[in-house]
C-alpha positions as CSV (number, residue, x, y, z in Angstrom):
1,M,-8.2,-6.1,-19.8
2,V,-8.9,-6.0,-16.1
3,V,-6.4,-7.4,-13.5
4,I,-7.8,-7.9,-10.0
5,L,-5.1,-7.6,-7.4
6,G,-7.2,-8.6,-4.4
7,N,-10.8,-9.9,-3.8
8,F,-11.8,-7.8,-0.8
9,K,-15.5,-9.0,-1.1
10,E,-14.2,-12.5,-0.2
11,K,-11.7,-11.1,2.3
12,N,-8.9,-12.5,0.1
13,I,-5.6,-10.8,-0.5
14,E,-3.8,-14.0,-1.7
15,G,-0.3,-13.4,-3.0
16,W,0.2,-10.2,-1.0
17,K,3.1,-9.9,1.4
18,E,3.9,-7.6,4.3
19,R,7.1,-5.5,4.4
20,H,8.2,-3.9,7.7
21,F,10.4,-0.9,8.0
22,T,9.6,0.4,11.5
23,G,6.9,-1.2,13.7
24,R,3.9,-3.0,12.3
25,T,0.6,-1.9,10.8
26,E,-2.5,-3.9,11.8
27,Y,-4.5,-5.0,8.8
28,T,-8.1,-6.2,9.1
29,F,-11.2,-6.5,7.0
30,S,-14.2,-4.5,8.0
31,R,-17.5,-3.5,6.5
32,V,-17.6,0.3,5.6
33,D,-20.6,1.9,3.9
34,G,-21.9,-1.6,2.9
35,K,-18.6,-2.7,1.3
36,V,-15.9,-5.0,2.6
37,A,-12.7,-2.9,3.1
38,L,-9.1,-3.7,4.0
39,M,-8.4,-1.4,7.0
40,A,-4.9,-0.4,8.1
41,K,-4.2,0.9,11.5
42,S,-0.8,2.3,12.4
43,S,0.9,4.3,15.1
44,S,4.6,5.2,14.7
45,S,5.1,2.5,12.2
46,A,6.2,2.2,8.6
47,S,5.1,-1.0,6.9
48,G,2.9,-2.0,4.0
49,L,1.4,-4.7,1.9
50,Y,2.7,-5.4,-1.5
51,K,2.1,-7.7,-4.4
52,E,4.6,-8.3,-7.2
53,I,2.8,-8.6,-10.6
54,E,3.7,-7.9,-14.2
55,I,1.3,-5.7,-16.0
56,N,1.3,-5.0,-19.8
57,L,0.7,-1.2,-19.7
58,E,-0.5,-1.3,-23.3
59,K,-3.4,-3.6,-22.4
60,T,-4.0,-2.3,-18.9
61,P,-3.0,1.4,-18.7
62,H,-5.2,2.4,-15.8
63,L,-5.0,1.8,-12.0
64,N,-8.3,2.1,-10.1
65,W,-8.8,2.0,-6.3
66,E,-11.0,3.4,-3.6
67,W,-9.7,4.6,-0.3
68,R,-10.9,6.3,2.8
69,I,-9.1,7.9,5.7
70,E,-10.2,9.0,9.2
71,N,-7.7,11.9,9.6
72,T,-4.6,13.6,8.2
73,L,-1.3,14.4,9.9
74,S,-0.6,18.0,10.8
75,G,2.6,19.9,10.9
76,V,4.5,17.8,8.4
77,N,6.6,19.0,5.4
78,E,6.0,16.2,2.9
79,L,8.8,17.5,0.7
80,A,11.4,16.6,3.4
81,K,12.4,13.1,4.6
82,S,11.2,14.0,8.1
83,G,7.7,14.7,6.7
84,D,7.4,11.7,4.4
85,D,4.2,10.4,6.1
86,Y,0.8,10.1,4.7
87,P,-2.6,8.8,5.8
88,A,-2.6,6.5,2.7
89,R,-0.4,5.8,-0.3
90,I,0.0,3.4,-3.2
91,Y,3.3,2.6,-4.7
92,V,3.7,1.6,-8.3
93,I,7.3,0.3,-8.7
94,F,8.6,-0.5,-12.1
95,K,10.7,-3.6,-12.8
96,N,14.2,-3.1,-11.5
97,T,17.4,-4.8,-10.3
98,G,15.7,-5.9,-7.0
99,L,17.1,-3.1,-4.9
100,F,14.1,-1.3,-3.4
101,S,16.1,2.0,-2.8
102,R,17.0,2.1,-6.6
103,A,13.6,1.2,-7.9
104,R,11.8,3.6,-10.2
105,G,8.3,4.4,-9.4
106,L,5.3,6.5,-8.7
107,T,3.7,7.0,-5.3
108,Y,0.1,8.1,-5.2
109,V,-0.6,9.8,-1.9
110,W,-3.4,11.2,0.2
111,S,-1.5,14.3,1.0
112,N,-1.7,16.2,4.3
113,N,-1.1,19.6,2.7
114,Q,-0.1,19.5,-1.0
115,T,-2.7,20.5,-3.6
116,I,-4.4,17.7,-5.6
117,D,-2.5,16.9,-8.8
118,T,0.8,18.3,-7.4
119,A,3.8,16.1,-8.1
120,W,7.3,16.2,-6.5
121,E,10.4,14.1,-6.2
122,S,10.5,11.7,-3.3
123,P,12.7,13.0,-0.5
124,Y,14.4,9.6,-0.4
125,T,15.2,9.0,-4.1
126,R,15.2,10.8,-7.4
127,N,13.8,7.6,-8.9
128,S,10.3,8.1,-7.5
129,I,7.7,10.8,-8.1
130,M,5.1,11.5,-5.5
131,I,1.6,12.5,-6.7
132,A,-1.2,14.0,-4.5
133,V,-4.4,12.5,-5.7
134,Q,-6.3,13.6,-2.6
135,S,-5.4,16.3,-0.2
136,S,-6.0,17.5,3.4
137,T,-9.4,16.8,4.9
138,K,-11.3,17.1,1.6
139,N,-13.3,13.9,1.1
140,I,-12.7,12.4,4.6
141,R,-15.7,10.5,5.7
Protein backbone atom coordinates (compact mmCIF):
# COMPACT_ATOMS: atom_id res chain seq x y z
CA MET A 1 0.00 0.00 0.00
CA VAL A 2 1.27 3.50 -0.85
CA VAL A 3 0.24 6.57 1.13
CA ILE A 4 1.15 9.89 -0.51
CA LEU A 5 1.62 12.67 2.02
CA GLY A 6 2.02 15.52 -0.46
CA ASN A 7 1.74 16.02 -4.21
CA PHE A 8 4.74 18.21 -4.93
CA LYS A 9 4.34 17.84 -8.71
CA GLU A 10 1.11 19.78 -8.35
CA LYS A 11 2.63 22.07 -5.68
CA ASN A 12 0.07 20.71 -3.26
CA ILE A 13 0.75 20.07 0.42
CA GLU A 14 -2.90 20.02 1.44
CA GLY A 15 -3.42 19.03 5.05
CA TRP A 16 0.05 20.10 6.17
CA LYS A 17 0.38 22.61 9.00
CA GLU A 18 3.24 24.79 10.16
CA ARG A 19 4.58 24.75 13.71
CA HIS A 20 6.81 27.55 14.98
CA PHE A 21 9.22 27.24 17.87
CA THR A 22 11.60 30.13 17.14
CA GLY A 23 11.32 32.34 14.09
CA ARG A 24 9.91 31.18 10.79
CA THR A 25 11.14 29.05 7.96
CA GLU A 26 10.25 30.18 4.45
CA TYR A 27 8.69 27.39 2.35
CA THR A 28 8.41 27.68 -1.43
CA PHE A 29 8.13 25.35 -4.38
CA SER A 30 10.93 25.38 -6.92
CA ARG A 31 12.17 23.26 -9.80
CA VAL A 32 15.37 21.35 -8.94
CA ASP A 33 17.00 18.94 -11.40
CA GLY A 34 13.78 18.86 -13.43
CA LYS A 35 11.58 18.01 -10.42
CA VAL A 36 9.28 20.19 -8.35
CA ALA A 37 10.66 20.40 -4.82
CA LEU A 38 9.51 21.97 -1.58
CA MET A 39 12.32 24.26 -0.47
CA ALA A 40 12.87 25.39 3.12
CA LYS A 41 15.02 28.42 3.86
CA SER A 42 15.80 29.29 7.46
CA SER A 43 18.12 31.45 9.48
CA SER A 44 18.14 31.28 13.27
CA SER A 45 14.74 29.66 13.24
CA ALA A 46 13.14 26.46 14.45
CA SER A 47 9.91 25.58 12.74
CA GLY A 48 8.57 22.87 10.50
CA LEU A 49 5.74 21.48 8.47
CA TYR A 50 3.80 18.52 9.77
CA LYS A 51 0.89 16.33 8.81
CA GLU A 52 -1.03 14.13 11.19
CA ILE A 53 -1.94 10.84 9.61
CA GLU A 54 -2.54 7.31 10.83
CA ILE A 55 -0.51 4.63 9.11
CA ASN A 56 -0.98 0.87 9.42
CA LEU A 57 2.67 -0.22 9.70
CA GLU A 58 1.81 -3.79 8.74
CA LYS A 59 0.48 -2.59 5.37
CA THR A 60 2.87 0.35 4.91
CA PRO A 61 6.15 -0.41 6.72
CA HIS A 62 8.43 1.86 4.64
CA LEU A 63 8.97 5.61 4.49
CA ASN A 64 10.48 7.01 1.30
CA TRP A 65 11.64 10.54 0.54
CA GLU A 66 14.22 12.51 -1.38
CA TRP A 67 16.05 15.49 0.03
CA ARG A 68 18.82 17.81 -0.90
CA ILE A 69 20.75 20.40 1.06
CA GLU A 70 23.10 23.21 0.10
CA ASN A 71 25.33 23.17 3.17
CA THR A 72 25.90 21.66 6.60
CA LEU A 73 26.50 23.39 9.90
CA SER A 74 29.99 23.41 11.39
CA GLY A 75 31.09 23.32 14.99
CA VAL A 76 27.93 21.75 16.45
CA ASN A 77 27.73 18.87 18.92
CA GLU A 78 24.58 17.09 17.78
CA LEU A 79 24.54 14.99 20.93
CA ALA A 80 23.89 18.10 23.08
CA LYS A 81 20.85 20.40 23.21
CA SER A 82 22.98 23.32 22.02
CA GLY A 83 23.92 21.38 18.87
CA ASP A 84 20.52 19.95 17.99
CA ASP A 85 20.46 21.63 14.56
CA TYR A 86 20.45 19.93 11.18
CA PRO A 87 20.26 20.97 7.54
CA ALA A 88 17.27 18.61 7.19
CA ARG A 89 15.27 16.24 9.36
CA ILE A 90 12.11 14.19 9.27
CA TYR A 91 10.19 13.36 12.43
CA VAL A 92 8.04 10.27 12.73
CA ILE A 93 5.98 10.65 15.88
CA PHE A 94 3.94 7.78 17.22
CA LYS A 95 0.43 8.27 18.56
CA ASN A 96 0.57 9.76 22.02
CA THR A 97 -1.33 11.75 24.61
CA GLY A 98 -1.00 14.97 22.60
CA LEU A 99 1.96 16.36 24.52
CA PHE A 100 4.71 16.97 21.95
CA SER A 101 7.46 16.79 24.58
CA ARG A 102 6.32 13.31 25.66
CA ALA A 103 5.80 11.87 22.20
CA ARG A 104 7.73 8.77 21.21
CA GLY A 105 9.37 8.92 17.86
CA LEU A 106 12.18 8.65 15.39
CA THR A 107 13.99 11.57 13.82
CA TYR A 108 15.82 10.94 10.56
CA VAL A 109 18.51 13.59 10.09
CA TRP A 110 21.04 14.83 7.58
CA SER A 111 23.79 14.96 10.16
CA ASN A 112 26.51 17.55 10.24
CA ASN A 113 29.11 15.22 11.73
CA GLN A 114 27.72 11.83 12.80
CA THR A 115 28.42 8.73 10.72
CA ILE A 116 25.61 7.40 8.50
CA ASP A 117 23.50 4.78 10.35
CA THR A 118 24.55 6.14 13.75
CA ALA A 119 21.66 6.42 16.22
CA TRP A 120 21.51 8.36 19.50
CA GLU A 121 19.00 9.52 22.04
CA SER A 122 17.55 12.98 21.44
CA PRO A 123 19.18 15.52 23.74
CA TYR A 124 15.65 16.78 24.56
CA THR A 125 13.81 13.57 25.37
CA ARG A 126 14.50 9.90 26.00
CA ASN A 127 11.39 9.15 23.98
CA SER A 128 12.99 10.00 20.63
CA ILE A 129 15.87 8.40 18.76
CA MET A 130 17.90 10.34 16.21
CA ILE A 131 19.18 8.43 13.15
CA ALA A 132 21.78 9.80 10.71
CA VAL A 133 20.71 8.74 7.22
CA GLN A 134 23.02 11.23 5.49
CA SER A 135 26.13 12.82 6.90
CA SER A 136 28.35 15.83 6.42
CA THR A 137 28.91 17.06 2.89
CA LYS A 138 28.53 13.63 1.30
CA ASN A 139 25.85 13.79 -1.43
CA ILE A 140 25.41 17.58 -1.30
CA ARG A 141 24.54 18.81 -4.79
